[in-house]
C-alpha positions as CSV (number, residue, x, y, z in Angstrom):
1,M,3.1,-4.6,-19.7
2,K,-0.6,-4.1,-19.0
3,E,-1.4,-0.5,-20.1
4,Y,-0.9,1.8,-17.3
5,K,-2.7,5.4,-17.2
6,L,-1.3,6.8,-13.5
7,I,2.2,6.1,-12.4
8,V,2.9,6.3,-8.8
9,F,6.6,6.3,-7.5
10,L,6.8,5.9,-3.3
11,G,9.4,7.3,-1.0
12,N,9.6,9.5,1.8
13,P,10.3,13.2,1.7
14,G,13.1,14.6,3.5
15,K,17.1,14.4,2.8
16,K,17.2,11.6,5.5
17,Y,15.5,9.0,3.6
18,E,16.6,10.3,0.3
19,K,19.3,7.2,-0.2
20,T,17.6,4.7,1.7
21,R,15.7,1.3,0.6
22,H,12.6,2.8,1.6
23,N,13.1,5.2,-1.5
24,A,13.9,3.0,-3.7
25,G,10.6,4.6,-6.5
26,W,11.2,7.6,-5.8
27,R,15.3,6.6,-7.5
28,V,13.7,5.3,-10.1
29,A,11.4,8.9,-10.6
30,D,14.4,10.6,-10.3
31,Y,15.9,8.4,-12.8
32,R,15.1,10.7,-16.0
33,E,14.6,14.7,-16.1
34,R,10.5,14.9,-15.7
35,S,8.7,18.7,-15.7
36,W,7.4,17.5,-11.7
37,Q,4.6,20.7,-10.5
38,K,3.1,20.6,-6.9
39,K,-0.3,19.0,-6.7
40,F,-2.0,16.3,-4.9
41,N,0.1,16.1,-1.6
42,G,2.9,15.3,-4.6
43,L,4.9,16.5,-7.4
44,W,3.3,15.0,-11.0
45,C,3.7,15.6,-14.5
46,K,2.1,14.1,-17.7
47,E,4.4,12.4,-20.8
48,G,3.0,11.7,-24.1
49,I,0.2,12.6,-25.8
50,G,-3.3,11.1,-26.6
51,A,-4.0,7.3,-25.3
52,N,0.2,6.7,-25.3
53,Q,-0.4,9.6,-22.3
54,K,0.8,8.8,-18.7
55,I,0.7,10.8,-15.8
56,Y,3.2,10.7,-13.0
57,L,2.6,10.9,-9.2
58,K,5.6,11.4,-6.3
59,P,3.4,11.7,-3.5
60,Q,5.5,14.5,-1.2
61,T,3.6,12.7,2.4
62,F,5.2,10.6,4.4
63,M,5.0,6.9,3.0
64,N,2.3,5.4,5.0
65,L,0.0,8.5,4.2
66,S,0.6,7.9,0.4
67,G,-3.0,7.1,-0.7
68,D,-4.3,10.6,0.0
69,S,-1.7,11.7,-2.5
70,V,-3.1,8.7,-5.3
71,R,-6.7,9.3,-4.1
72,K,-6.8,13.2,-4.9
73,A,-5.0,12.6,-8.6
74,M,-7.2,9.2,-9.4
75,D,-10.2,11.3,-9.2
76,F,-8.8,14.6,-10.7
77,F,-8.3,12.3,-14.1
78,K,-11.1,9.9,-13.6
79,L,-9.1,7.0,-12.9
80,K,-10.1,3.5,-11.9
81,P,-7.8,1.7,-9.8
82,E,-6.8,-0.8,-12.0
83,E,-5.1,1.9,-14.5
84,I,-2.6,3.0,-11.4
85,L,0.8,1.4,-11.4
86,V,2.9,1.7,-8.0
87,V,6.8,1.8,-8.1
88,H,7.9,0.6,-5.0
89,D,10.6,-1.0,-2.5
90,E,10.4,-5.2,-2.6
91,L,11.9,-6.9,0.7
92,E,10.0,-10.1,-0.7
93,L,12.2,-9.9,-3.3
94,P,16.1,-10.2,-3.5
95,F,17.8,-6.4,-4.3
96,G,18.1,-6.3,-8.2
97,E,15.2,-8.1,-9.3
98,V,12.3,-5.9,-10.4
99,Q,8.5,-7.5,-11.5
100,E,5.4,-6.4,-12.4
101,R,2.6,-7.5,-10.7
102,F,-1.5,-6.8,-10.6
103,G,-3.2,-6.6,-7.2
104,G,-2.6,-9.6,-4.3
105,G,-1.2,-9.0,-1.1
106,L,0.8,-6.4,0.6
107,A,3.7,-7.9,3.0
108,G,2.9,-5.2,5.3
109,H,4.4,-2.5,3.4
110,N,2.6,1.1,4.5
111,G,2.5,2.5,1.1
112,L,0.5,0.0,-0.2
113,K,-1.4,-0.2,2.5
114,S,-2.3,3.5,2.6
115,I,-3.0,3.2,-1.3
116,K,-5.3,0.2,-0.1
117,Q,-7.2,2.3,2.1
118,Q,-8.2,5.0,0.3
119,L,-8.8,3.6,-3.1
120,G,-11.1,0.6,-1.2
121,T,-9.1,-2.2,-3.0
122,A,-6.0,-3.5,-3.6
123,D,-6.7,-4.0,-7.2
124,F,-4.1,-2.1,-8.8
125,G,-0.8,-3.0,-10.2
126,R,2.7,-3.2,-9.0
127,L,6.2,-2.7,-9.8
128,R,8.0,-3.9,-6.9
129,I,11.9,-3.2,-6.7
130,G,13.5,-5.9,-4.8
131,I,15.8,-4.7,-1.5
132,G,16.4,-7.8,-0.4
133,R,15.6,-8.8,3.6
134,P,18.3,-7.7,6.2
135,P,20.9,-11.2,6.7
136,Y,19.7,-9.5,10.3
137,G,17.8,-7.5,12.3
138,D,15.2,-5.0,12.3
139,V,13.4,-4.8,8.8
140,Q,12.1,-1.4,10.1
141,R,16.1,-0.2,10.3
142,W,16.6,-1.9,6.7
143,V,14.2,-0.3,4.5
144,L,15.2,3.5,6.4
145,S,18.8,2.4,5.7
146,P,21.0,3.6,2.5
147,F,21.7,0.8,0.3
148,S,25.1,-0.5,0.7
149,A,28.3,0.2,-1.7
150,S,27.5,-3.0,-3.8
151,D,24.3,-2.1,-4.1
152,E,24.5,1.3,-4.7
153,A,26.5,0.6,-7.5
154,E,23.9,-1.8,-9.2
155,L,21.5,0.3,-8.3
156,D,21.7,2.6,-11.7
157,D,21.2,-1.0,-13.8
158,V,18.5,-2.2,-11.2
159,I,16.6,1.4,-12.0
160,R,17.2,1.2,-15.9
161,K,15.4,-2.1,-15.9
162,A,12.2,-0.4,-14.4
163,E,12.3,2.9,-16.4
164,R,12.0,0.6,-19.5
165,I,8.5,-1.3,-17.7
166,I,7.0,2.2,-17.4
167,A,8.4,3.5,-20.3
168,P,9.3,1.4,-23.4
């Protein structure tokens, strides 16, 4: 994995969205206990020391405004877009797959669109957490609905895969 300095976990605030597919990024952030503090329209913390230090960020805005929080943290820590890894749900991957990627298309993801708009580029890392496409029906309804019971039972394994990539 490329060395990223800022790891951004995407999700939506509020109890209503807590267990939804769209909050897969936050589920990864919350897997390990972290000492979160408020700043940058989000929650953030640092882990590690020196060159191994990583900054973690959970924007507390809604998904489509995540870029504001990312921009504020990036400016504060004087980072470049290529030093950022965004952890997010991904419709285009089957449930359970975890894939790292740099740059590329946004596949209609409003959180990624907001980040691109604020940074002026799509050249940042992504850690894509596969949620799969709905078998039928509306995509928005799908991402804003909870995981099925069988998927929820497997979610810890998926999150552990993502966590091993973020903090090996």
